N, C-alpha and C positions, 0 to 999 in steps of 0.2 A: 743378358738380363741382369739388372741390378738387384742385388739381394738386400733386403731390409735388415739393418742392424738389429741384433737380438734385443738391444735395449729399447728399440722403438717398435719392434714387432708385436710386443704384448705389453700393454699398460693396464694391469689389472685394477679393477675397482676395489678400493680399500675396504669399503663396506662389505662387499661380497667376500673378500678374503677373511674378514673378521667372522662373518657368518659361517664360512666353511671351516675355519679353525675351531669355532665353537662346536660344530658338528663332530669334529675329530677328537674333541676332548673326552675324557672319561665321563660316563653318564652322570656321576655325582657332581661334576663340574659344569654340566650343561644347563646352567641357570641363566636366564635372561636378566640383564640389568634393568633397573627401574629409573623413573624420572628423578628420584632423589639422588641416585648415583650421578646422573648427568648434571643436576643442579649443583651438587657439591663439587664436582670436578670443575665446572665453569668458575665457581667462586675461587677455588684454589688456583686455577690457571690464571685468572685475572689478577689475583692478589699476590701470586707467587709466594704465598705464606700460608701454612696451615693455621697458624694462630689468628691471623687477620681474617681468613676465610671463616673460621669458627665464630669470631665476633660478628662478622657480617651476616651469617646465617642464624645466629642466636642459638648455637648448639655447642656441646662440649667438644674440645679439640680431639680427644680420643675417638669420638664418633666420626669425625671428619676423616681421620686417618684410616679407620676401619672401612668406611665406604669406598675410599680411594683404592685401598688394597683389594677389596672385593671386585671393584670394577676392572682393575688391571688383571686380576686372576681370571675373571670370566671372559675377558677379551683375549687373554694370553698375549698381551701387548703392554710393554712399559710405556706409560704416558708421561711420567714425571721422572726427572733425575734429581735425587735428593742428596744433600750433604748436611752436615751439622749446621751449616751457616746459610744455605740457600736452597731454593727450589727452582728448577728450570724445566721447560717443556722439551720433550723429545720430539723428533720429527713426526712420529705418529701422533704424539700429543697435540702438536700444532694443528694437524689435520682434524683430529677428533674435536678440538675446541671449536673450529669453524662450523663443523657439522652439528655439534652440540648446541651452539647458539641458535642455529636455524631450527633445530628440533624444538627447543624451548619457546622460540618465538612463534612457531607454528602451533604448538600446544596452547599457548596463551591466546593466539588469534582464534583457534578453533573453539576454545572454551567461551570466549567472548561472543562469537557468532552464535554458538549453540544456545547460550543464555538469552541472547538477543532474539533469536527465532522463537524461543519458548515464551518470551514476554511480549512478543509482537513488535519489538524495536527494529527487527530486521525481517526480511521476507518479501513476499509478493501478495498483492491484493487486486483481485479483478472486480471492478465496480461498474455497474450499468446505470443508465439514467435515461429518462425520456425527455422530449423537447422542452417542456415547460420547466422541469426541474433543472435543466441545463442552464437556464437563464435566471434562476432564482436561488435555490438552496445549494446546489452542488458546488459552484465556484467558491462560496464562502466556507463550506465544510472542507473542501480540499485544501484551500489556503491555510485554514487553521490546523489541519492534520499535518501538512508538510512542515509547518513550523516546529512541531514537536516530534515528528517521526520522519526525518529526511532520508533515512536509509531503507525505507520500505518502498519497493517499486510498485507504482500504481498503474494499472491498465484500465483506462476509462473507455467504455464502449456505449454507443447509442443503442437503445433497445426499447421497444414498446413495453408498456406495463405488463400485459398478459405474457409476452415472451420472457420478461424478467422473472416472473413467478416460476415458469417452467425451467428457466436456466438456473435459478437458485436451487430448485429441487434436484436437478441433475448434477449440481456441483460445477456447472460451467462458469458461473460467477459466484463470488463470495458475498457481495452486498449489492442491493439494488435500491433505486429510488423510484417508487411507483406511485401512481395517483389513484384516488378513489378508496373506498372502504376495502379492508383487507382482513381476511380470517383464514387461518390454516393451522392445524395441529403440528405440522412439521416445521413451519416457518414462523419466526418471531418478527415483530414489526413495531415501530414507534413513530408517532406523528412528529414531523419536523417542520412543516410549514403549511399555511393556509392562505389562499389568495382569493380575492373577490372576483367574480365573473365580470368582465368588462368588454366593451365593444371599442375597437380601435379603427379610426377612420382617417382619411387624408384631410389635410387642411383645405378649407373651402367647401367641404361637404355640406349638404343642406341641413344636416343635424349638428353642425359644428358648434352652434351657439348654445346648444342644450347643455346644462350642467350634468344631467344624468338622463338615462333612457329607460324605457320599459320594453318588454318583449313586443308589445303592440306597436311601438314606434319603429320597430325593425321589420314589420310586415312588408313584404315585397322588395326589401333591400337584398341585393346579392351578398350572401355571407361567404366568408372564406374560412375553412377549417382544416385541421389535420385529418388524415384518413382514419377510418374506423379501426383498421388493424393496429395502428400505433396510438391513436387517441381514443380508445374505446371508452374509458371511464369519463373522460371529458365530454365526449359526444353524448353519453347517457345523461350527464348533468345538464347539458344544453337542452336535450329533448324534454327532460322533466320540467325545466323552467318554462319552456315555451308551452308545453301541454297544460301546465298549471294556469297559464294565462289565457288558455283557449285559442292559441294561434299556432301556426305551423311555420317553422323557419325555412327559408329558401336558401339551401346550400348550393351556391353556384360553382364554386371552385374548391379544390383540395390541393394541399401541398405538404410535403413531408417536413421540410426544414423551415425554421423560423425565418431565415434569410429570404426564402422564396415567398413566404406568407407576406412579409413586409414589402417585398418587391411588388407583389400584386396590388397591395393597397396603394403604394406610391404611384402605380400606373393608373389608379382610379378605377380598378376593376371590382372593388367591393369593400366590405368591412370585415375585419378579423374579429372573431370571438376568441377571447384569450383569458388567462388568469393572471391578474396583476399586469404590470407593464415592464418589459425588459429595459433596464436603465441605459443600455448602450444606444438606444434610439432617441432621436430628437423629438421632443414634444411639440416643437413648432411645426414639424412636418407630419407627425402622427399624433392624433388626438385621442387619448383614452377616455372613455365615458363609462362610469359604473352603471350596471344594469340593475334597476330597482325591482324587487319583488317582495312579497310578504315573507319569503323564506330566507332572505339574505344568503343566497347560495355562495358557497366557497368550494374551491378545489383543494382537497387535502393531499399532501404529499407525505408518504411514509418511507422510512429507511427500513429495509427488510433483509433478513439473513436466516440461514438454517439454524434451528435450535441446537443441533448436534454438530455444528461445524468444528472441524479439527484445525482450522487456521487461526493461530493465536493473534494475528493482526486484526481480525474482525472486531474483537472487543474494544480495543482502543479507538478504532475508526468509528464505531457506533457511539461510543462515549463522546468523541469529538463532535459528531453530528448533533447529538442531543444538547451539548453545551453551546454549540454555535447557533442552534435554532433560535434562542431568545435574542441573540445579538444580530440577527439578520436585518438588513435594511428593509423596512416595511413598505409595501406599496401604498400609494396615496389612497387607494380604495380598499385597503384591508380594514375590516371593521367587525362588529359583532355579527 
C-alpha cells in the first residue's frame, strides 16, 4: 500500500488556519480586521511603498503603517517584509493579496447590486397582460422599459383581467394590464390606453364597402369574441353597446388567442369585435370598421399594482408605462 507523503496528505486552507490562530490568540488580541485594513493592505501590496500607498488612498503615511501593523498582529502572520529601502510581499502576503482583491471586488459588487435592487435597477418583475393589451400597449411599454432597465428580469404572463386583480392581491404578479373600469383600496391603477370598438371582417365581406358600421348593421352576423372568463370587461362593453342600440349580438364562436380569432375570420367564419387593430395583421386581408354609436365606446386599459408593494422595480416600470402611453401608435379609429 502506497503511503501518501506527509507534504501532500494535508494541505490546510490558509483562511481556516488564520481563523484558528485568531481563536488561539489572547482575548485582547481577538479582534477581527475590517475592510479598511484590507483596502490599505492591497494599496501597499500593489504599490510596494507605504508612501505611494498613502498618496493613493489620500491618508497620512503613519495611518497606513498603523493599519498594516494591526492587520498583521490580528492575523499573527507577517504579510510584508520591510527594509529601509524596500517593501516586499511574504508568501502569506501574496496569498492574502489575491484573497483580499476578491473580497474587495465582491464587496463592491454586492454594494452595487444592493443599491440597484433598492432603486429598481436590478431584480425581477412579474407582469401580466390580457389579449388586447398584448397587441397594443404592452409591447411598447416593455420596449421602453428594457432600454433603461436592462438588468431587471421580466416575467410576462397572459392572464385575464379578473384573474390579474386576484393575482396582484395575492402577490403572484407585481404589475398587471387590465381592461375596464377599476377601483380598489388595496390596488392602484392608471389609465395607459383607450381604443375604439371595431368590427374586423375578411376582404370580400358584404359589409366591406362600408366606412363604418352600427350595431344594427351586425344583426344576424356571426360574431367572434374572446371567452367571458378572459374578456369579461370587453364582453360587458359589447353588451352595453348593442343593448343601447336595441339589438342582440349573435356570438357564434369564441377563441382565447388573437391568432385563433384572426384565423377564424380568414376562414370566413365570422366578424371579430375588437378594440383597435393589431398592426401586425394585413389590412388588405382583414378590414377593420369602427362601430358608431352615440356613446363612442372605448376599451380602457389600466396598469395596476399593489399600493403597498415591496418590489422597488414596480415604480420605475409604472413610470415607464405612463410615459410611454402618450407615445403609443394610435389606432386609426381612436377618437373622442
